[in-house]
ZAGU-291685 format. One line per 4 residues: for each residue x, y, z of N, C-alpha, C, CB. Coordinates in nm, 2 decimals, m for minus. Glycine has a CB too. Example, Ala and Ser with C-alpha at 12.3 -4.5 7.8 and 13.67 -1.06 7.14 Angstrom:
2
1.32 m0.57 0.78 1.23 m0.45 0.78 1.32 m0.33 0.78 1.13 m0.45 0.90  1.28 m0.22 0.71 1.37 m0.11 0.71 1.29 0.00 0.79 1.41 m0.06 0.57 .
//
This chain:
46
m2.57 2.28 3.64 m2.61 2.40 3.51 m2.43 2.37 3.46 m2.67 2.64 3.60  m2.47 2.29 3.34 m2.32 2.20 3.28 m2.33 2.34 3.18 m2.35 1.98 3.19  m2.20 2.39 3.16 m2.18 2.51 3.00 m2.12 2.42 2.95 m2.07 2.69 2.99  m2.16 2.44 2.73 m2.02 2.40 2.71 m2.00 2.47 2.61 m1.98 2.28 2.68 .
m1.82 2.50 2.60 m1.79 2.55 2.51 m1.73 2.53 2.41 m1.76 2.60 2.52  m1.74 2.53 2.30 m1.59 2.49 2.16 m1.47 2.54 2.22 m1.59 2.59 1.98  m1.44 2.63 2.30 m1.26 2.73 2.24 m1.24 2.72 2.36 m1.25 2.94 2.17  m1.18 2.72 2.47 m1.12 2.81 2.54 m1.18 2.95 2.58 m1.03 2.83 2.47 .
m1.10 3.01 2.43 m1.16 3.16 2.36 m1.31 3.21 2.41 m1.18 3.15 2.17  m1.41 3.12 2.38 m1.50 3.18 2.33 m1.56 3.14 2.47 m1.55 3.14 2.18  m1.48 3.05 2.56 m1.55 3.06 2.75 m1.48 3.15 2.82 m1.55 2.93 2.85  m1.33 3.23 2.77 m1.38 3.37 2.83 m1.41 3.47 2.76 m1.30 3.41 2.90 .
m1.46 3.47 2.66 m1.52 3.56 2.62 m1.69 3.55 2.69 m1.49 3.55 2.48  m1.72 3.45 2.69 m1.86 3.42 2.74 m1.89 3.52 2.86 m1.88 3.26 2.79  m1.73 3.47 2.96 m1.73 3.51 3.10 m1.69 3.62 3.15 m1.68 3.43 3.16  m1.66 3.74 3.00 m1.64 3.85 3.05 m1.77 3.95 3.01 m1.51 3.88 3.02 .
m1.92 3.88 2.97 m2.02 3.95 2.88 m2.11 3.97 3.05 m2.11 3.82 2.71  m2.21 4.11 3.04 m2.25 4.12 3.12 m2.35 4.02 3.16 m2.27 4.22 3.11  m2.44 3.98 3.03 m2.54 3.90 3.11 m2.51 3.73 3.11 m2.69 3.93 3.03  m2.39 3.70 3.17 m2.29 3.59 3.18 m2.40 3.63 3.35 m2.06 3.61 3.14 .
m2.27 3.77 3.48 m2.29 3.82 3.59 m2.49 3.80 3.58 m2.22 3.98 3.60  m2.52 3.89 3.50 m2.73 3.91 3.55 m2.74 3.73 3.55 m2.88 4.01 3.36  m2.74 3.60 3.52 m2.75 3.48 3.52 m2.70 3.43 3.64 m2.71 3.43 3.43  m2.56 3.48 3.61 m2.50 3.41 3.77 m2.58 3.47 3.93 m2.31 3.47 3.78 .
m2.59 3.57 3.97 m2.64 3.66 4.02 m2.81 3.60 4.01 m2.59 3.81 3.94  m2.85 3.56 3.89 m3.08 3.50 3.92 m3.02 3.41 4.02 m3.24 3.37 3.74  m2.97 3.34 3.90 m2.95 3.15 4.01 m2.87 3.19 4.18 m2.76 3.00 3.89  m2.80 3.30 4.18 m2.74 3.22 4.28 m2.85 3.32 4.46 m2.49 3.24 4.25 .
m3.00 3.37 4.40 m3.04 3.39 4.49 m3.09 3.35 4.48 m3.05 3.47 4.53  m3.16 3.23 4.46 m3.26 3.13 4.39 m3.21 3.02 4.49 m3.24 3.10 4.19  m3.03 3.03 4.49 m2.96 2.83 4.59 m2.94 2.84 4.74 m2.76 2.74 4.52  m2.95 2.78 4.75 m2.93 2.74 4.86 m2.79 2.69 4.91 m3.02 2.66 4.87 .
m2.73 2.74 4.82 m2.54 2.74 4.85 m2.50 2.79 4.78 m2.45 2.64 4.84  m2.39 2.89 4.80 m2.30 3.00 4.67 m2.28 2.88 4.56 m2.11 3.08 4.73  m2.29 2.93 4.40 m2.21 2.79 4.30 m2.06 2.74 4.29 m2.23 2.83 4.15  m2.06 2.60 4.24 m1.93 2.59 4.29 m1.87 2.58 4.15 m1.89 2.47 4.41 .
m1.74 2.68 4.11 m1.79 2.65 3.89 m1.63 2.56 3.92 m1.79 2.88 3.69  m1.60 2.49 3.79 m1.55 2.36 3.83 m1.47 2.40 3.64 m1.71 2.19 3.89  m1.37 2.41 3.61 m1.33 2.38 3.49 m1.25 2.29 3.41 m1.29 2.45 3.47  m1.39 2.18 3.32 m1.38 2.06 3.32 m1.29 2.01 3.20 m1.50 2.00 3.33 .
m1.20 1.92 3.14 m1.18 1.91 2.98 m1.22 1.79 2.98 m1.05 1.94 2.90  m1.25 1.84 2.84 m1.32 1.63 2.86 m1.29 1.59 2.72 m1.57 1.59 2.90  m1.24 1.39 2.78 m1.21 1.42 2.67 m1.22 1.28 2.59 m1.08 1.50 2.68  m1.26 1.28 2.45 m1.34 1.17 2.38 m1.24 1.12 2.37 m1.43 1.18 2.24 .
m1.29 0.96 2.42 m1.17 0.84 2.37 m1.27 0.74 2.33 m1.03 0.77 2.50  m1.26 0.74 2.09 m1.37 0.64 2.07 m1.31 0.51 2.03 m1.48 0.69 1.94 .
//
């Protein structure tokens, strides 16, 4: 699953929400391996 946020600040706010932990726990309960979290900064070149 890839989740995109408009800013680092909004990502941090989402990270602290109760529902984020609930969704993560739900996904982890059906996954074969623990989640791997990556912080990817996308750079756009036109």
